C-alpha positions as a printed Julia matrix, in Angstrom:
261×3 Matrix{Float64}:
 -0.5     7.81   -0.82
  1.18    4.45   -0.25
 -0.93    1.3    -0.13
 -0.27   -1.96    1.67
  1.77   -4.43   -0.36
  2.37   -6.94    2.43
  0.41   -7.21    5.65
  1.37   -9.54    8.51
 -1.33  -10.09   11.13
 -0.74  -11.73   14.52
  2.25  -13.6    13.09
  4.06  -16.07   15.36
  6.78  -18.61   14.67
  8.61  -21.09   16.88
 11.55  -23.46   16.61
 10.51  -26.24   18.98
  9.76  -24.57   22.31
 11.6   -21.38   21.37
  9.33  -18.53   20.27
 11.1   -16.5    17.57
  8.25  -14.27   16.35
  5.54  -13.19   18.79
  2.28  -11.72   17.49
  3.87   -9.6    14.77
  1.65   -7.01   13.12
  3.51   -5.29   10.31
  2.75   -3.36    7.15
  5.06   -3.15    4.14
  3.99   -0.3     1.9
  4.02   -0.66   -1.86
  6.95    1.05   -3.57
  8.97    1.66   -0.41
 12.31    0.45    0.93
 11.71   -1.05    4.36
 14.71   -2.01    6.49
 14.51   -4.49    9.37
 16.81   -3.65   12.28
 17.6    -5.5    15.49
 20.28   -7.46   17.29
 21.18  -11.01   16.27
 18.38  -13.4    17.15
 15.68  -10.73   17.27
 13.67  -12.38   14.47
 14.59  -10.33   11.4
 15.6   -13.22    9.12
 12.76  -15.39   10.41
 10.25  -12.68    9.54
 11.59  -12.45    5.98
 11.52  -16.24    5.56
  7.99  -16.42    6.89
  6.82  -13.73    4.49
  8.43  -15.62    1.6
  6.91  -18.96    2.78
 10.32  -20.56    3.28
  9.0   -21.01    6.82
  5.43  -21.68    7.92
  4.03  -19.49   10.67
  2.78  -21.11   13.87
 -0.18  -18.76   13.69
 -1.21  -15.61   11.92
 -1.73  -14.58    8.32
  0.37  -12.91    5.65
 -1.4   -10.99    2.91
  0.18  -10.05   -0.41
 -1.85   -7.54   -2.41
 -4.76   -8.35   -0.11
 -4.61  -12.12   -0.68
 -3.65  -14.74    1.92
 -0.38  -16.23    0.63
 -1.31  -19.59    2.17
 -3.82  -19.97   -0.67
 -1.31  -19.14   -3.43
  0.74  -21.68   -5.4
  4.53  -21.73   -5.12
  4.8   -20.64   -8.74
  2.42  -17.73   -8.19
  4.39  -16.56   -5.15
  7.71  -16.9    -7.03
  6.4   -14.56   -9.71
  5.71  -11.9    -7.09
  8.36  -12.37   -4.39
 12.09  -12.99   -4.75
 14.12  -13.91   -1.68
 17.85  -13.5    -1.06
 18.71  -15.56    2.01
 21.5   -14.82    4.44
 23.2   -18.21    3.97
 23.41  -19.62    0.46
 24.99  -22.85   -0.67
 28.01  -22.98   -2.94
 26.43  -25.14   -5.63
 28.34  -27.0    -8.32
 27.24  -24.73  -11.15
 28.3   -21.62  -12.98
 27.08  -18.13  -12.2
 24.95  -18.14  -15.36
 23.38  -21.48  -14.46
 22.48  -20.14  -11.04
 20.98  -16.91  -12.32
 18.9   -18.66  -14.99
 17.03  -20.47  -12.21
 15.37  -17.16  -11.52
 13.45  -17.54  -14.76
 11.9   -20.94  -13.96
  8.71  -19.44  -12.46
  8.1   -17.75  -15.83
  8.97  -20.75  -18.02
  6.37  -22.53  -20.1
  5.34  -26.17  -19.91
  8.57  -27.32  -21.61
 10.72  -25.29  -19.2
 12.61  -23.83  -22.16
 14.16  -20.41  -21.8
 12.91  -17.85  -24.29
 14.5   -14.69  -25.64
 13.03  -12.54  -22.86
 14.39  -14.98  -20.27
 17.94  -14.67  -21.59
 17.52  -10.88  -21.68
 16.44  -10.88  -18.02
 19.45  -13.02  -17.08
 21.86  -10.79  -18.99
 20.33   -7.7   -17.39
 20.71   -9.18  -13.89
 24.34  -10.08  -14.57
 25.07   -6.59  -15.88
 23.43   -4.87  -12.92
 25.45   -6.91  -10.45
 28.68   -6.48  -12.49
 29.08  -10.23  -13.04
 29.22  -10.47  -16.83
 32.92  -11.33  -16.74
 32.29  -14.09  -14.19
 29.17  -15.65  -15.68
 30.96  -18.83  -16.81
 32.89  -19.26  -13.56
 31.79  -21.85  -11.03
 30.45  -20.52   -7.74
 33.22  -22.2    -5.75
 35.75  -20.12   -7.71
 34.28  -16.84   -6.46
 34.96  -14.77   -3.38
 32.26  -14.47   -0.73
 31.19  -11.07   -2.03
 31.05  -12.26   -5.63
 28.9   -15.24   -4.62
 26.56  -12.9    -2.76
 26.19  -10.8    -5.9
 25.45  -13.97   -7.9
 22.59  -14.87   -5.55
 21.33  -11.3    -5.79
 21.42  -11.59   -9.59
 19.26  -14.72   -9.28
 16.69  -12.71   -7.33
 16.81   -9.87   -9.89
 16.32  -12.31  -12.77
 12.94  -13.31  -11.31
 11.7    -9.8   -12.16
  9.31   -9.71   -9.21
  7.46   -6.77   -7.73
  8.89   -7.5    -4.27
 12.48   -8.21   -3.23
 13.17   -9.7     0.21
 16.87   -9.3     0.93
 18.52  -10.75    4.02
 21.78   -8.84    4.53
 22.37   -8.23    0.79
 25.81   -6.68    1.34
 27.27   -9.58    3.36
 30.93  -10.36    2.52
 31.26   -7.22    0.38
 33.84   -4.48    0.69
 32.59   -0.93    1.21
 32.72   -0.06   -2.5
 30.52   -3.0    -3.49
 28.2    -2.42   -0.52
 27.45    1.09   -1.73
 27.16   -0.1    -5.33
 24.6    -2.77   -4.39
 22.61   -0.44   -2.15
 22.53    2.15   -4.95
 21.31   -0.59   -7.3
 18.58   -1.56   -4.85
 17.57    2.1    -4.57
 17.37    2.45   -8.36
 15.19   -0.67   -8.58
 12.87    0.98   -6.11
 12.88    4.53   -7.47
 12.93    3.73  -11.2
 10.95    0.47  -11.35
  8.74    0.83   -8.32
  9.87   -2.4    -6.68
  8.95   -2.93   -3.06
 12.08   -3.75   -1.07
 12.32   -5.35    2.36
 15.86   -5.91    3.6
 17.75   -6.76    6.74
 20.72   -4.51    7.45
 23.12   -4.38   10.38
 24.64   -1.02    9.46
 22.4     1.58   11.08
 23.91    4.4     9.02
 22.98    2.52    5.85
 19.43    2.24    7.16
 19.39    6.0     7.77
 20.67    6.62    4.24
 18.56    4.18    2.22
 15.34    3.31    4.06
 11.96    4.95    3.6
 10.8     3.1     6.68
 12.4     0.95    9.36
 10.98   -1.8    11.55
 12.94   -2.47   14.73
 12.61   -5.95   16.24
 13.47   -6.87   19.8
 13.0   -10.36   21.26
 10.66  -11.4    18.45
  8.37   -8.4    18.75
  8.18   -5.07   16.97
  9.78   -2.44   19.17
  8.94    0.45   16.83
  8.41    1.26   13.16
  8.19    4.34   11.01
 10.43    6.84    9.17
 14.14    6.34    9.98
 14.65    9.75   11.6
 11.73    9.16   13.97
 12.65    5.59   14.9
 16.47    5.66   15.01
 17.01    7.74   18.12
 19.54    7.68   20.97
 16.86    6.12   23.21
 16.17    3.31   20.73
 19.87    2.59   20.23
 20.34    2.46   24.0
 17.33    0.22   24.69
 17.61   -2.15   21.72
 21.33   -2.25   20.91
 22.74   -1.25   24.31
 24.79    1.46   22.64
 25.15    5.09   23.63
 25.23    7.22   20.49
 24.63   10.66   19.1
 22.55   11.35   15.99
 24.2    14.12   13.98
 24.19   15.69   10.53
 27.42   15.09    8.65
 28.72   18.52    7.52
 30.05   17.26    4.19
 27.31   14.93    2.94
 24.5    16.54    4.96
 23.3    13.01    5.75
 22.07   12.07    9.2
 24.4     9.55   10.84
 24.71    7.86   14.19
 27.99    8.03   16.09
 28.38    5.51   18.92
 30.58    6.51   21.82
 29.96    3.83   24.45
 28.37    0.43   25.1
 26.58   -0.82   28.19
């Protein structure tokens, strides 16, 4: 039976007079892949950033393993949560220098990297297929390669929870599937709890254990993908008319849009 890893209670967030999150109550189960779905501006990225403490909620509480994260130190949170943001800077550093920053929460008083830190960095580079680019500067990389470098940084933190805001942005289809398969293996083989924002509804159907659909800053519905991703939901939330079918070759459930409103 799954237990709560993250619990958001009555969570609200505003930019000025604009309410982005409105009384969110959400549960992220330990050891599951949870996908956030919704149109642009529905609050998906803001919810991730609020969970990670990159943003401070207007009201409400976020619990991690039963503890209010407001009472935790930044270092303590960084050992438990790793965040891949949607927009990342192109810093004047190499891929290796970026990824090694993921080890700073684990570093000792002298901030010196140890053998296990270098092993974690090398492992993150290997998993994201960036070994051959580790000495390249970020501004020399394509958009997809930079996105993989930032993902490698998150992997190097070796946290129990990964918060991923559109992890396949800028990637071609091959690398999208490769990264999503990697994320799945981190979940299935290492038990990591994954929360990620995706725009591809078919990817959510294929990879999520659970989906949370946001609309206008509120939770529209949540639960297993096949129960939540329905023609009615797609019509009401995304203003798309679609059929949900089983692909005869892969036997996967997919959505096929045929009209917009």
